[in-house]
PDB file of N, CA, C and O in Angstrom:
ATOM      1  N   ARG A   1     170.047 117.140  11.546  1.00  0.00           N
ATOM      2  CA  ARG A   1     170.410 117.212  10.130  1.00  0.00           C
ATOM      3  C   ARG A   1     169.478 116.344   9.299  1.00  0.00           C
ATOM      4  O   ARG A   1     169.039 115.274   9.720  1.00  0.00           O
ATOM      5  N   ILE A   2     169.197 116.844   8.110  1.00  0.00           N
ATOM      6  CA  ILE A   2     168.444 116.068   7.129  1.00  0.00           C
ATOM      7  C   ILE A   2     169.300 116.003   5.871  1.00  0.00           C
ATOM      8  O   ILE A   2     169.822 117.017   5.410  1.00  0.00           O
ATOM      9  N   ILE A   3     169.437 114.802   5.323  1.00  0.00           N
ATOM     10  CA  ILE A   3     170.234 114.621   4.109  1.00  0.00           C
ATOM     11  C   ILE A   3     169.318 114.133   2.994  1.00  0.00           C
ATOM     12  O   ILE A   3     168.541 113.196   3.174  1.00  0.00           O
ATOM     13  N   SER A   4     169.422 114.782   1.844  1.00  0.00           N
ATOM     14  CA  SER A   4     168.656 114.398   0.657  1.00  0.00           C
ATOM     15  C   SER A   4     169.588 114.499  -0.540  1.00  0.00           C
ATOM     16  O   SER A   4     169.945 115.592  -0.981  1.00  0.00           O
ATOM     17  N   ASP A   5     169.974 113.338  -1.058  1.00  0.00           N
ATOM     18  CA  ASP A   5     170.932 113.306  -2.149  1.00  0.00           C
ATOM     19  C   ASP A   5     172.209 114.007  -1.660  1.00  0.00           C
ATOM     20  O   ASP A   5     172.747 113.593  -0.633  1.00  0.00           O
ATOM     21  N   ASN A   6     172.711 115.020  -2.322  1.00  0.00           N
ATOM     22  CA  ASN A   6     173.907 115.744  -1.871  1.00  0.00           C
ATOM     23  C   ASN A   6     173.574 117.005  -1.089  1.00  0.00           C
ATOM     24  O   ASN A   6     174.460 117.806  -0.792  1.00  0.00           O
ATOM     25  N   PHE A   7     172.306 117.184  -0.757  1.00  0.00           N
ATOM     26  CA  PHE A   7     171.876 118.333   0.043  1.00  0.00           C
ATOM     27  C   PHE A   7     171.869 117.951   1.512  1.00  0.00           C
ATOM     28  O   PHE A   7     171.386 116.883   1.888  1.00  0.00           O
ATOM     29  N   ILE A   8     172.412 118.835   2.336  1.00  0.00           N
ATOM     30  CA  ILE A   8     172.400 118.633   3.784  1.00  0.00           C
ATOM     31  C   ILE A   8     171.753 119.856   4.421  1.00  0.00           C
ATOM     32  O   ILE A   8     172.193 120.987   4.216  1.00  0.00           O
ATOM     33  N   PHE A   9     170.703 119.610   5.194  1.00  0.00           N
ATOM     34  CA  PHE A   9     170.034 120.666   5.936  1.00  0.00           C
ATOM     35  C   PHE A   9     170.524 120.622   7.369  1.00  0.00           C
ATOM     36  O   PHE A   9     170.338 119.622   8.062  1.00  0.00           O
ATOM     37  N   ASP A  10     171.149 121.698   7.815  1.00  0.00           N
ATOM     38  CA  ASP A  10     171.528 121.839   9.217  1.00  0.00           C
ATOM     39  C   ASP A  10     170.360 122.563   9.880  1.00  0.00           C
ATOM     40  O   ASP A  10     170.273 123.790   9.847  1.00  0.00           O
ATOM     41  N   ILE A  11     169.469 121.783  10.481  1.00  0.00           N
ATOM     42  CA  ILE A  11     168.223 122.315  11.029  1.00  0.00           C
ATOM     43  C   ILE A  11     168.482 123.305  12.160  1.00  0.00           C
ATOM     44  O   ILE A  11     167.814 124.336  12.241  1.00  0.00           O
ATOM     45  N   SER A  12     169.433 123.007  13.026  1.00  0.00           N
ATOM     46  CA  SER A  12     169.682 123.888  14.173  1.00  0.00           C
ATOM     47  C   SER A  12     170.244 125.242  13.755  1.00  0.00           C
ATOM     48  O   SER A  12     169.937 126.259  14.376  1.00  0.00           O
ATOM     49  N   GLU A  13     171.066 125.260  12.708  1.00  0.00           N
ATOM     50  CA  GLU A  13     171.670 126.517  12.245  1.00  0.00           C
ATOM     51  C   GLU A  13     170.904 127.160  11.088  1.00  0.00           C
ATOM     52  O   GLU A  13     171.202 128.284  10.684  1.00  0.00           O
ATOM     53  N   LYS A  14     169.907 126.430  10.556  1.00  0.00           N
ATOM     54  CA  LYS A  14     169.109 126.927   9.421  1.00  0.00           C
ATOM     55  C   LYS A  14     169.994 127.224   8.210  1.00  0.00           C
ATOM     56  O   LYS A  14     169.917 128.296   7.610  1.00  0.00           O
ATOM     57  N   ILE A  15     170.842 126.239   7.865  1.00  0.00           N
ATOM     58  CA  ILE A  15     171.771 126.388   6.741  1.00  0.00           C
ATOM     59  C   ILE A  15     171.606 125.184   5.814  1.00  0.00           C
ATOM     60  O   ILE A  15     171.436 124.054   6.271  1.00  0.00           O
ATOM     61  N   LEU A  16     171.659 125.441   4.517  1.00  0.00           N
ATOM     62  CA  LEU A  16     171.604 124.390   3.507  1.00  0.00           C
ATOM     63  C   LEU A  16     172.963 124.272   2.838  1.00  0.00           C
ATOM     64  O   LEU A  16     173.562 125.270   2.436  1.00  0.00           O
ATOM     65  N   PHE A  17     173.444 123.030   2.724  1.00  0.00           N
ATOM     66  CA  PHE A  17     174.705 122.752   2.047  1.00  0.00           C
ATOM     67  C   PHE A  17     174.439 121.856   0.850  1.00  0.00           C
ATOM     68  O   PHE A  17     173.532 121.024   0.870  1.00  0.00           O
ATOM     69  N   TYR A  18     175.238 122.035  -0.188  1.00  0.00           N
ATOM     70  CA  TYR A  18     175.243 121.112  -1.322  1.00  0.00           C
ATOM     71  C   TYR A  18     176.695 120.744  -1.570  1.00  0.00           C
ATOM     72  O   TYR A  18     177.535 121.618  -1.786  1.00  0.00           O
ATOM     73  N   ASN A  19     176.991 119.442  -1.540  1.00  0.00           N
ATOM     74  CA  ASN A  19     178.382 118.974  -1.658  1.00  0.00           C
ATOM     75  C   ASN A  19     179.306 119.739  -0.718  1.00  0.00           C
ATOM     76  O   ASN A  19     180.392 120.166  -1.109  1.00  0.00           O
ATOM     77  N   ASP A  20     178.870 119.905   0.505  1.00  0.00           N
ATOM     78  CA  ASP A  20     179.630 120.562   1.578  1.00  0.00           C
ATOM     79  C   ASP A  20     179.851 122.056   1.375  1.00  0.00           C
ATOM     80  O   ASP A  20     180.612 122.665   2.127  1.00  0.00           O
ATOM     81  N   GLU A  21     179.210 122.662   0.385  1.00  0.00           N
ATOM     82  CA  GLU A  21     179.289 124.114   0.200  1.00  0.00           C
ATOM     83  C   GLU A  21     177.966 124.738   0.602  1.00  0.00           C
ATOM     84  O   GLU A  21     176.897 124.262   0.219  1.00  0.00           O
ATOM     85  N   GLN A  22     178.050 125.810   1.383  1.00  0.00           N
ATOM     86  CA  GLN A  22     176.838 126.474   1.843  1.00  0.00           C
ATOM     87  C   GLN A  22     176.127 127.178   0.688  1.00  0.00           C
ATOM     88  O   GLN A  22     176.753 127.867  -0.117  1.00  0.00           O
ATOM     89  N   ILE A  23     174.815 126.994   0.626  1.00  0.00           N
ATOM     90  CA  ILE A  23     173.970 127.718  -0.318  1.00  0.00           C
ATOM     91  C   ILE A  23     173.358 128.871   0.465  1.00  0.00           C
ATOM     92  O   ILE A  23     172.637 128.650   1.438  1.00  0.00           O
ATOM     93  N   LYS A  24     173.637 130.080   0.052  1.00  0.00           N
ATOM     94  CA  LYS A  24     173.153 131.246   0.793  1.00  0.00           C
ATOM     95  C   LYS A  24     171.698 131.522   0.432  1.00  0.00           C
ATOM     96  O   LYS A  24     171.384 131.943  -0.681  1.00  0.00           O
ATOM     97  N   LEU A  25     170.820 131.275   1.398  1.00  0.00           N
ATOM     98  CA  LEU A  25     169.393 131.490   1.229  1.00  0.00           C
ATOM     99  C   LEU A  25     168.899 132.512   2.241  1.00  0.00           C
ATOM    100  O   LEU A  25     169.463 132.647   3.327  1.00  0.00           O
ATOM    101  N   THR A  26     167.850 133.226   1.879  1.00  0.00           N
ATOM    102  CA  THR A  26     167.201 134.096   2.855  1.00  0.00           C
ATOM    103  C   THR A  26     166.453 133.210   3.853  1.00  0.00           C
ATOM    104  O   THR A  26     166.299 132.009   3.633  1.00  0.00           O
ATOM    105  N   LYS A  27     165.997 133.805   4.936  1.00  0.00           N
ATOM    106  CA  LYS A  27     165.243 133.052   5.941  1.00  0.00           C
ATOM    107  C   LYS A  27     164.008 132.405   5.312  1.00  0.00           C
ATOM    108  O   LYS A  27     163.736 131.228   5.551  1.00  0.00           O
ATOM    109  N   SER A  28     163.270 133.158   4.522  1.00  0.00           N
ATOM    110  CA  SER A  28     162.051 132.627   3.890  1.00  0.00           C
ATOM    111  C   SER A  28     162.370 131.510   2.905  1.00  0.00           C
ATOM    112  O   SER A  28     161.675 130.495   2.872  1.00  0.00           O
ATOM    113  N   GLU A  29     163.410 131.688   2.111  1.00  0.00           N
ATOM    114  CA  GLU A  29     163.811 130.650   1.155  1.00  0.00           C
ATOM    115  C   GLU A  29     164.189 129.363   1.885  1.00  0.00           C
ATOM    116  O   GLU A  29     163.798 128.269   1.481  1.00  0.00           O
ATOM    117  N   TYR A  30     164.956 129.512   2.966  1.00  0.00           N
ATOM    118  CA  TYR A  30     165.347 128.340   3.740  1.00  0.00           C
ATOM    119  C   TYR A  30     164.120 127.650   4.325  1.00  0.00           C
ATOM    120  O   TYR A  30     164.007 126.426   4.264  1.00  0.00           O
ATOM    121  N   GLU A  31     163.200 128.430   4.893  1.00  0.00           N
ATOM    122  CA  GLU A  31     162.005 127.856   5.520  1.00  0.00           C
ATOM    123  C   GLU A  31     161.182 127.056   4.513  1.00  0.00           C
ATOM    124  O   GLU A  31     160.665 125.988   4.841  1.00  0.00           O
ATOM    125  N   ILE A  32     161.061 127.565   3.294  1.00  0.00           N
ATOM    126  CA  ILE A  32     160.339 126.832   2.245  1.00  0.00           C
ATOM    127  C   ILE A  32     161.051 125.518   1.947  1.00  0.00           C
ATOM    128  O   ILE A  32     160.410 124.467   1.894  1.00  0.00           O
ATOM    129  N   CYS A  33     162.361 125.563   1.753  1.00  0.00           N
ATOM    130  CA  CYS A  33     163.134 124.344   1.463  1.00  0.00           C
ATOM    131  C   CYS A  33     163.027 123.334   2.599  1.00  0.00           C
ATOM    132  O   CYS A  33     162.823 122.144   2.361  1.00  0.00           O
ATOM    133  N   GLU A  34     163.165 123.810   3.828  1.00  0.00           N
ATOM    134  CA  GLU A  34     163.101 122.901   4.974  1.00  0.00           C
ATOM    135  C   GLU A  34     161.724 122.242   5.066  1.00  0.00           C
ATOM    136  O   GLU A  34     161.626 121.038   5.303  1.00  0.00           O
ATOM    137  N   PHE A  35     160.672 123.022   4.881  1.00  0.00           N
ATOM    138  CA  PHE A  35     159.325 122.453   4.923  1.00  0.00           C
ATOM    139  C   PHE A  35     159.154 121.388   3.842  1.00  0.00           C
ATOM    140  O   PHE A  35     158.628 120.307   4.108  1.00  0.00           O
ATOM    141  N   LEU A  36     159.600 121.697   2.624  1.00  0.00           N
ATOM    142  CA  LEU A  36     159.444 120.737   1.524  1.00  0.00           C
ATOM    143  C   LEU A  36     160.252 119.461   1.765  1.00  0.00           C
ATOM    144  O   LEU A  36     159.770 118.366   1.476  1.00  0.00           O
ATOM    145  N   ILE A  37     161.480 119.588   2.291  1.00  0.00           N
ATOM    146  CA  ILE A  37     162.286 118.392   2.532  1.00  0.00           C
ATOM    147  C   ILE A  37     161.695 117.552   3.665  1.00  0.00           C
ATOM    148  O   ILE A  37     161.760 116.323   3.626  1.00  0.00           O
ATOM    149  N   LYS A  38     161.130 118.200   4.654  1.00  0.00           N
ATOM    150  CA  LYS A  38     160.503 117.461   5.753  1.00  0.00           C
ATOM    151  C   LYS A  38     159.236 116.738   5.292  1.00  0.00           C
ATOM    152  O   LYS A  38     158.770 115.806   5.948  1.00  0.00           O
ATOM    153  N   ASN A  39     158.690 117.173   4.170  1.00  0.00           N
ATOM    154  CA  ASN A  39     157.475 116.573   3.605  1.00  0.00           C
ATOM    155  C   ASN A  39     157.762 116.078   2.187  1.00  0.00           C
ATOM    156  O   ASN A  39     156.971 116.269   1.263  1.00  0.00           O
ATOM    157  N   LYS A  40     158.899 115.449   2.057  1.00  0.00           N
ATOM    158  CA  LYS A  40     159.450 114.992   0.779  1.00  0.00           C
ATOM    159  C   LYS A  40     158.412 114.272  -0.079  1.00  0.00           C
ATOM    160  O   LYS A  40     157.664 113.419   0.398  1.00  0.00           O
ATOM    161  N   ARG A  41     158.390 114.638  -1.341  1.00  0.00           N
ATOM    162  CA  ARG A  41     157.551 114.040  -2.386  1.00  0.00           C
ATOM    163  C   ARG A  41     156.064 114.313  -2.219  1.00  0.00           C
ATOM    164  O   ARG A  41     155.260 113.791  -2.991  1.00  0.00           O
ATOM    165  N   GLN A  42     155.675 115.114  -1.232  1.00  0.00           N
ATOM    166  CA  GLN A  42     154.283 115.548  -1.120  1.00  0.00           C
ATOM    167  C   GLN A  42     154.145 116.862  -1.870  1.00  0.00           C
ATOM    168  O   GLN A  42     155.042 117.705  -1.831  1.00  0.00           O
ATOM    169  N   VAL A  43     153.033 117.034  -2.543  1.00  0.00           N
ATOM    170  CA  VAL A  43     152.796 118.242  -3.327  1.00  0.00           C
ATOM    171  C   VAL A  43     151.999 119.230  -2.483  1.00  0.00           C
ATOM    172  O   VAL A  43     151.019 118.865  -1.833  1.00  0.00           O
ATOM    173  N   PHE A  44     152.441 120.500  -2.504  1.00  0.00           N
ATOM    174  CA  PHE A  44     151.763 121.558  -1.761  1.00  0.00           C
ATOM    175  C   PHE A  44     151.432 122.710  -2.692  1.00  0.00           C
ATOM    176  O   PHE A  44     152.264 123.141  -3.491  1.00  0.00           O
ATOM    177  N   SER A  45     150.205 123.202  -2.579  1.00  0.00           N
ATOM    178  CA  SER A  45     149.794 124.373  -3.354  1.00  0.00           C
ATOM    179  C   SER A  45     150.452 125.615  -2.762  1.00  0.00           C
ATOM    180  O   SER A  45     151.011 125.575  -1.666  1.00  0.00           O
ATOM    181  N   LEU A  46     150.377 126.711  -3.498  1.00  0.00           N
ATOM    182  CA  LEU A  46     150.917 127.979  -2.991  1.00  0.00           C
ATOM    183  C   LEU A  46     150.238 128.359  -1.682  1.00  0.00           C
ATOM    184  O   LEU A  46     150.900 128.794  -0.740  1.00  0.00           O
ATOM    185  N   GLU A  47     148.924 128.196  -1.621  1.00  0.00           N
ATOM    186  CA  GLU A  47     148.171 128.546  -0.413  1.00  0.00           C
ATOM    187  C   GLU A  47     148.602 127.688   0.774  1.00  0.00           C
ATOM    188  O   GLU A  47     148.728 128.188   1.892  1.00  0.00           O
ATOM    189  N   GLN A  48     148.828 126.400   0.530  1.00  0.00           N
ATOM    190  CA  GLN A  48     149.287 125.515   1.604  1.00  0.00           C
ATOM    191  C   GLN A  48     150.672 125.919   2.088  1.00  0.00           C
ATOM    192  O   GLN A  48     150.936 125.900   3.290  1.00  0.00           O
ATOM    193  N   LEU A  49     151.556 126.283   1.169  1.00  0.00           N
ATOM    194  CA  LEU A  49     152.898 126.720   1.574  1.00  0.00           C
ATOM    195  C   LEU A  49     152.824 127.977   2.429  1.00  0.00           C
ATOM    196  O   LEU A  49     153.521 128.082   3.438  1.00  0.00           O
ATOM    197  N   ILE A  50     151.987 128.927   2.035  1.00  0.00           N
ATOM    198  CA  ILE A  50     151.832 130.148   2.837  1.00  0.00           C
ATOM    199  C   ILE A  50     151.373 129.791   4.242  1.00  0.00           C
ATOM    200  O   ILE A  50     151.939 130.265   5.227  1.00  0.00           O
ATOM    201  N   GLU A  51     150.341 128.948   4.330  1.00  0.00           N
ATOM    202  CA  GLU A  51     149.778 128.577   5.629  1.00  0.00           C
ATOM    203  C   GLU A  51     150.770 127.802   6.482  1.00  0.00           C
ATOM    204  O   GLU A  51     150.962 128.118   7.657  1.00  0.00           O
ATOM    205  N   LYS A  52     151.402 126.785   5.895  1.00  0.00           N
ATOM    206  CA  LYS A  52     152.271 125.892   6.669  1.00  0.00           C
ATOM    207  C   LYS A  52     153.625 126.513   7.004  1.00  0.00           C
ATOM    208  O   LYS A  52     154.167 126.268   8.082  1.00  0.00           O
ATOM    209  N   VAL A  53     154.173 127.309   6.094  1.00  0.00           N
ATOM    210  CA  VAL A  53     155.509 127.871   6.308  1.00  0.00           C
ATOM    211  C   VAL A  53     155.440 129.200   7.052  1.00  0.00           C
ATOM    212  O   VAL A  53     156.230 129.451   7.962  1.00  0.00           O
ATOM    213  N   PHE A  54     154.494 130.046   6.659  1.00  0.00           N
ATOM    214  CA  PHE A  54     154.454 131.401   7.209  1.00  0.00           C
ATOM    215  C   PHE A  54     153.307 131.637   8.180  1.00  0.00           C
ATOM    216  O   PHE A  54     153.313 132.643   8.890  1.00  0.00           O
ATOM    217  N   GLY A  55     152.331 130.751   8.236  1.00  0.00           N
ATOM    218  CA  GLY A  55     151.215 130.881   9.162  1.00  0.00           C
ATOM    219  C   GLY A  55     150.095 131.745   8.609  1.00  0.00           C
ATOM    220  O   GLY A  55     150.257 132.448   7.612  1.00  0.00           O
ATOM    221  N   PHE A  56     148.959 131.674   9.280  1.00  0.00           N
ATOM    222  CA  PHE A  56     147.764 132.392   8.824  1.00  0.00           C
ATOM    223  C   PHE A  56     147.937 133.898   8.814  1.00  0.00           C
ATOM    224  O   PHE A  56     147.381 134.568   7.944  1.00  0.00           O
ATOM    225  N   ASP A  57     148.682 134.446   9.744  1.00  0.00           N
ATOM    226  CA  ASP A  57     148.810 135.897   9.879  1.00  0.00           C
ATOM    227  C   ASP A  57     149.872 136.496   8.970  1.00  0.00           C
ATOM    228  O   ASP A  57     150.199 137.678   9.076  1.00  0.00           O
ATOM    229  N   SER A  58     150.399 135.688   8.092  1.00  0.00           N
ATOM    230  CA  SER A  58     151.501 136.146   7.248  1.00  0.00           C
ATOM    231  C   SER A  58     151.058 137.184   6.234  1.00  0.00           C
ATOM    232  O   SER A  58     149.918 137.183   5.770  1.00  0.00           O
ATOM    233  N   GLU A  59     151.982 138.063   5.904  1.00  0.00           N
ATOM    234  CA  GLU A  59     151.760 139.064   4.864  1.00  0.00           C
ATOM    235  C   GLU A  59     152.067 138.483   3.485  1.00  0.00           C
ATOM    236  O   GLU A  59     151.834 139.134   2.466  1.00  0.00           O
ATOM    237  N   SER A  60     152.586 137.264   3.459  1.00  0.00           N
ATOM    238  CA  SER A  60     152.968 136.648   2.191  1.00  0.00           C
ATOM    239  C   SER A  60     151.740 136.351   1.345  1.00  0.00           C
ATOM    240  O   SER A  60     150.648 136.111   1.860  1.00  0.00           O
ATOM    241  N   ASP A  61     151.946 136.373   0.034  1.00  0.00           N
ATOM    242  CA  ASP A  61     150.887 135.973  -0.876  1.00  0.00           C
ATOM    243  C   ASP A  61     151.471 135.020  -1.911  1.00  0.00           C
ATOM    244  O   ASP A  61     152.665 134.718  -1.887  1.00  0.00           O
ATOM    245  N   CYS A  62     150.626 134.554  -2.811  1.00  0.00           N
ATOM    246  CA  CYS A  62     151.059 133.555  -3.798  1.00  0.00           C
ATOM    247  C   CYS A  62     152.206 134.055  -4.663  1.00  0.00           C
ATOM    248  O   CYS A  62     153.114 133.290  -4.988  1.00  0.00           O
ATOM    249  N   SER A  63     152.176 135.325  -5.040  1.00  0.00           N
ATOM    250  CA  SER A  63     153.256 135.846  -5.887  1.00  0.00           C
ATOM    251  C   SER A  63     154.581 135.863  -5.129  1.00  0.00           C
ATOM    252  O   SER A  63     155.638 135.667  -5.729  1.00  0.00           O
ATOM    253  N   ALA A  64     154.536 136.094  -3.821  1.00  0.00           N
ATOM    254  CA  ALA A  64     155.762 136.073  -3.017  1.00  0.00           C
ATOM    255  C   ALA A  64     156.349 134.665  -2.975  1.00  0.00           C
ATOM    256  O   ALA A  64     157.564 134.495  -3.076  1.00  0.00           O
ATOM    257  N   ILE A  65     155.495 133.658  -2.828  1.00  0.00           N
ATOM    258  CA  ILE A  65     155.975 132.272  -2.811  1.00  0.00           C
ATOM    259  C   ILE A  65     156.597 131.919  -4.158  1.00  0.00           C
ATOM    260  O   ILE A  65     157.663 131.307  -4.212  1.00  0.00           O
ATOM    261  N   ARG A  66     155.933 132.304  -5.243  1.00  0.00           N
ATOM    262  CA  ARG A  66     156.492 132.039  -6.581  1.00  0.00           C
ATOM    263  C   ARG A  66     157.869 132.684  -6.730  1.00  0.00           C
ATOM    264  O   ARG A  66     158.792 132.077  -7.274  1.00  0.00           O
ATOM    265  N   GLU A  67     157.999 133.910  -6.244  1.00  0.00           N
ATOM    266  CA  GLU A  67     159.279 134.626  -6.324  1.00  0.00           C
ATOM    267  C   GLU A  67     160.346 133.912  -5.492  1.00  0.00           C
ATOM    268  O   GLU A  67     161.485 133.773  -5.936  1.00  0.00           O
ATOM    269  N   HIS A  68     159.987 133.462  -4.295  1.00  0.00           N
ATOM    270  CA  HIS A  68     160.931 132.711  -3.457  1.00  0.00           C
ATOM    271  C   HIS A  68     161.390 131.441  -4.173  1.00  0.00           C
ATOM    272  O   HIS A  68     162.582 131.133  -4.183  1.00  0.00           O
ATOM    273  N   ILE A  69     160.454 130.704  -4.769  1.00  0.00           N
ATOM    274  CA  ILE A  69     160.802 129.470  -5.484  1.00  0.00           C
ATOM    275  C   ILE A  69     161.740 129.788  -6.646  1.00  0.00           C
ATOM    276  O   ILE A  69     162.723 129.082  -6.868  1.00  0.00           O
ATOM    277  N   LYS A  70     161.433 130.854  -7.384  1.00  0.00           N
ATOM    278  CA  LYS A  70     162.295 131.266  -8.507  1.00  0.00           C
ATOM    279  C   LYS A  70     163.707 131.578  -8.010  1.00  0.00           C
ATOM    280  O   LYS A  70     164.692 131.172  -8.628  1.00  0.00           O
ATOM    281  N   ASN A  71     163.801 132.302  -6.891  1.00  0.00           N
ATOM    282  CA  ASN A  71     165.105 132.658  -6.326  1.00  0.00           C
ATOM    283  C   ASN A  71     165.858 131.428  -5.819  1.00  0.00           C
ATOM    284  O   ASN A  71     167.069 131.316  -6.005  1.00  0.00           O
ATOM    285  N   ILE A  72     165.142 130.514  -5.183  1.00  0.00           N
ATOM    286  CA  ILE A  72     165.772 129.274  -4.711  1.00  0.00           C
ATOM    287  C   ILE A  72     166.356 128.512  -5.896  1.00  0.00           C
ATOM    288  O   ILE A  72     167.500 128.060  -5.848  1.00  0.00           O
ATOM    289  N   ARG A  73     165.572 128.373  -6.948  1.00  0.00           N
ATOM    290  CA  ARG A  73     166.047 127.646  -8.130  1.00  0.00           C
ATOM    291  C   ARG A  73     167.270 128.317  -8.745  1.00  0.00           C
ATOM    292  O   ARG A  73     168.193 127.634  -9.188  1.00  0.00           O
ATOM    293  N   ALA A  74     167.284 129.637  -8.774  1.00  0.00           N
ATOM    294  CA  ALA A  74     168.446 130.358  -9.314  1.00  0.00           C
ATOM    295  C   ALA A  74     169.684 130.078  -8.462  1.00  0.00           C
ATOM    296  O   ALA A  74     170.776 129.881  -8.995  1.00  0.00           O
ATOM    297  N   LYS A  75     169.515 130.061  -7.146  1.00  0.00           N
ATOM    298  CA  LYS A  75     170.645 129.816  -6.254  1.00  0.00           C
ATOM    299  C   LYS A  75     171.120 128.365  -6.322  1.00  0.00           C
ATOM    300  O   LYS A  75     172.286 128.078  -6.053  1.00  0.00           O
ATOM    301  N   LEU A  76     170.225 127.459  -6.677  1.00  0.00           N
ATOM    302  CA  LEU A  76     170.587 126.043  -6.782  1.00  0.00           C
ATOM    303  C   LEU A  76     171.028 125.658  -8.187  1.00  0.00           C
ATOM    304  O   LEU A  76     171.319 124.491  -8.450  1.00  0.00           O
ATOM    305  N   LYS A  77     171.078 126.631  -9.086  1.00  0.00           N
ATOM    306  CA  LYS A  77     171.459 126.365 -10.479  1.00  0.00           C
ATOM    307  C   LYS A  77     172.849 125.733 -10.574  1.00  0.00           C
ATOM    308  O   LYS A  77     173.102 124.922 -11.465  1.00  0.00           O
ATOM    309  N   GLN A  78     173.748 126.101  -9.661  1.00  0.00           N
ATOM    310  CA  GLN A  78     175.103 125.559  -9.648  1.00  0.00           C
ATOM    311  C   GLN A  78     175.116 124.069  -9.300  1.00  0.00           C
ATOM    312  O   GLN A  78     176.091 123.373  -9.586  1.00  0.00           O
ATOM    313  N   CYS A  79     174.051 123.586  -8.692  1.00  0.00           N
ATOM    314  CA  CYS A  79     173.960 122.179  -8.306  1.00  0.00           C
ATOM    315  C   CYS A  79     173.613 121.333  -9.525  1.00  0.00           C
ATOM    316  O   CYS A  79     173.046 121.823 -10.502  1.00  0.00           O
ATOM    317  N   ASP A  80     173.958 120.078  -9.447  1.00  0.00           N
ATOM    318  CA  ASP A  80     173.673 119.165 -10.551  1.00  0.00           C
ATOM    319  C   ASP A  80     172.183 118.904 -10.712  1.00  0.00           C
ATOM    320  O   ASP A  80     171.731 118.490 -11.780  1.00  0.00           O
ATOM    321  N   LYS A  81     171.419 119.148  -9.648  1.00  0.00           N
ATOM    322  CA  LYS A  81     170.004 118.787  -9.637  1.00  0.00           C
ATOM    323  C   LYS A  81     169.154 119.958  -9.169  1.00  0.00           C
ATOM    324  O   LYS A  81     169.609 120.820  -8.418  1.00  0.00           O
ATOM    325  N   GLN A  82     167.917 119.968  -9.628  1.00  0.00           N
ATOM    326  CA  GLN A  82     166.930 120.929  -9.140  1.00  0.00           C
ATOM    327  C   GLN A  82     165.907 120.144  -8.322  1.00  0.00           C
ATOM    328  O   GLN A  82     165.057 119.458  -8.889  1.00  0.00           O
ATOM    329  N   PRO A  83     165.983 120.239  -7.003  1.00  0.00           N
ATOM    330  CA  PRO A  83     165.135 119.391  -6.164  1.00  0.00           C
ATOM    331  C   PRO A  83     163.673 119.823  -6.081  1.00  0.00           C
ATOM    332  O   PRO A  83     162.807 119.000  -5.781  1.00  0.00           O
ATOM    333  N   ILE A  84     163.383 121.098  -6.339  1.00  0.00           N
ATOM    334  CA  ILE A  84     161.999 121.558  -6.238  1.00  0.00           C
ATOM    335  C   ILE A  84     161.333 121.399  -7.596  1.00  0.00           C
ATOM    336  O   ILE A  84     161.710 122.036  -8.580  1.00  0.00           O
ATOM    337  N   GLU A  85     160.336 120.534  -7.616  1.00  0.00           N
ATOM    338  CA  GLU A  85     159.625 120.237  -8.858  1.00  0.00           C
ATOM    339  C   GLU A  85     158.272 120.941  -8.858  1.00  0.00           C
ATOM    340  O   GLU A  85     157.571 120.968  -7.846  1.00  0.00           O
ATOM    341  N   THR A  86     157.918 121.506 -10.001  1.00  0.00           N
ATOM    342  CA  THR A  86     156.589 122.070 -10.177  1.00  0.00           C
ATOM    343  C   THR A  86     155.663 120.962 -10.652  1.00  0.00           C
ATOM    344  O   THR A  86     155.953 120.278 -11.633  1.00  0.00           O
ATOM    345  N   VAL A  87     154.560 120.789  -9.958  1.00  0.00           N
ATOM    346  CA  VAL A  87     153.525 119.855 -10.384  1.00  0.00           C
ATOM    347  C   VAL A  87     152.428 120.719 -10.990  1.00  0.00           C
ATOM    348  O   VAL A  87     151.670 121.375 -10.275  1.00  0.00           O
ATOM    349  N   TRP A  88     152.356 120.711 -12.306  1.00  0.00           N
ATOM    350  CA  TRP A  88     151.524 121.646 -13.045  1.00  0.00           C
ATOM    351  C   TRP A  88     150.089 121.640 -12.537  1.00  0.00           C
ATOM    352  O   TRP A  88     149.469 120.586 -12.394  1.00  0.00           O
ATOM    353  N   GLY A  89     149.574 122.832 -12.270  1.00  0.00           N
ATOM    354  CA  GLY A  89     148.199 122.998 -11.831  1.00  0.00           C
ATOM    355  C   GLY A  89     147.953 122.682 -10.371  1.00  0.00           C
ATOM    356  O   GLY A  89     146.835 122.842  -9.881  1.00  0.00           O
ATOM    357  N   ILE A  90     149.003 122.227  -9.657  1.00  0.00           N
ATOM    358  CA  ILE A  90     148.816 121.855  -8.253  1.00  0.00           C
ATOM    359  C   ILE A  90     149.737 122.646  -7.340  1.00  0.00           C
ATOM    360  O   ILE A  90     149.266 123.362  -6.457  1.00  0.00           O
ATOM    361  N   GLY A  91     151.059 122.526  -7.542  1.00  0.00           N
ATOM    362  CA  GLY A  91     151.984 123.219  -6.653  1.00  0.00           C
ATOM    363  C   GLY A  91     153.409 122.734  -6.803  1.00  0.00           C
ATOM    364  O   GLY A  91     153.897 122.533  -7.916  1.00  0.00           O
ATOM    365  N   TYR A  92     154.081 122.545  -5.663  1.00  0.00           N
ATOM    366  CA  TYR A  92     155.506 122.222  -5.645  1.00  0.00           C
ATOM    367  C   TYR A  92     155.778 121.068  -4.700  1.00  0.00           C
ATOM    368  O   TYR A  92     155.027 120.814  -3.758  1.00  0.00           O
ATOM    369  N   LYS A  93     156.901 120.359  -4.984  1.00  0.00           N
ATOM    370  CA  LYS A  93     157.355 119.304  -4.081  1.00  0.00           C
ATOM    371  C   LYS A  93     158.869 119.188  -4.163  1.00  0.00           C
ATOM    372  O   LYS A  93     159.481 119.583  -5.155  1.00  0.00           O
ATOM    373  N   TRP A  94     159.465 118.639  -3.108  1.00  0.00           N
ATOM    374  CA  TRP A  94     160.895 118.303  -3.085  1.00  0.00           C
ATOM    375  C   TRP A  94     160.996 116.897  -3.642  1.00  0.00           C
ATOM    376  O   TRP A  94     160.384 115.978  -3.099  1.00  0.00           O
ATOM    377  N   ASN A  95     161.749 116.710  -4.702  1.00  0.00           N
ATOM    378  CA  ASN A  95     161.707 115.447  -5.426  1.00  0.00           C
ATOM    379  C   ASN A  95     163.059 114.755  -5.526  1.00  0.00           C
ATOM    380  O   ASN A  95     163.409 114.243  -6.589  1.00  0.00           O
ATOM    381  N   LEU A  96     163.818 114.730  -4.449  1.00  0.00           N
ATOM    382  CA  LEU A  96     165.076 113.964  -4.429  1.00  0.00           C
ATOM    383  C   LEU A  96     165.021 112.959  -3.297  1.00  0.00           C
ATOM    384  O   LEU A  96     165.973 112.205  -3.093  1.00  0.00           O
TER     385      LEU A  96
END
């Protein structure tokens, strides 16, 4: 388990909780969140996220990552905080 503020990552089950309520994420959305939390406060470009989360052979592209981030933020809207921060001109980081 990884705990960040009121977020709990159940690594073995690949589930994210906020205040003990499960946040329903797709596999890709969860993988992005888990990678960012494991590398807390480090900034990653879209290209780095594709490489590190999905690997070199992935069919994902930058627009897919942007869409995943948008969807994650929408699903986390119910939470008091938005943990994924955009660092303008660079990329994204988990900032809690």
